[in-house]
N, C-alpha and C positions, 0 to 999 in steps of 0.2 A: 710535524716532526716531533719525535719523542725526545724529551730532555733527560730522562732518567735511564740509567743502565743498571743491569745486574749481571754483567758478563762473567764476573769472577766465579760465581757459584756454578755457572754452566761450563766453564773451561778448566777449573782447578781439578787436578788429579793427584794431588799430594795427600799426605796424612792429615786427617782431621782429628786433632787431639790437643788438649790444653795442658800446659805445664812442663813441656819438654825444653823449649827454647823460645826466644823472643819472636823469631820469624814464624815459627809454627803457631805460636799464640796469635800473632797478627792475622795469619791466614785463616785460622780456625774462627776467630772473631768475625772476620769478614764473611766467611762461609755461613756461620750461624745467623748473622744479622740479615743477610740476603735471603736465606731460607725463611727466617722469621717474618720478614716483611713481604713475602709472597702474598698476592691478593687472596688466594684461597685460604692460606694459613691465617692471615689477619682477619678474614671474615669470621672464622671460628673463634679466634681469640677475642674479638670485639664483642661477640655474643656472651662470652663467659667471664671476662675479666672484671674484677671488682673495681669500684670507684677508687678505693685506696691504692690498688696496684696500678691503675691508670695514672694517678697523680704521682706515684713513686717513679714510674717509668718516664713520665714526662719530665719530672724534675731532674732525673739522672741524665736524660738526653740533653736537656737544656744546659745543665752544668758542664757536660762534656763539650758541647758545641762552643760555649763561652771560653772554656779552658784551652781548646785545641785550635780554634779558628780565629783569625783576626776578623774584624767587622767586615772588611772588604771581601774576604774569603767566604764568610757566612753568606753574604748577599750573592756572590758569584757562584760559589760551589754548592752550597746547600739550597738556597732559594732559587738558584738558576736565573737570577735577574740579569738582564742584559745579554743573554745568550740567544 
């Protein structure tokens, strides 16, 4: 059984653009992150990304996870533990 989903990018038919309003920004961010994390896209990025950029991206993601998710949510929603 698959634990991870990327349905938003497949189903979203609204405007993809940043800076208009909060809802549009949220939708655009979700859209871009799901496209970015696509296996084919990530395979190319992994080949080309510098060590410094990897560290910067990892630090950003870790900081956002800590700021936005409680520890229980981190384990249940991000790590998919216990599901």
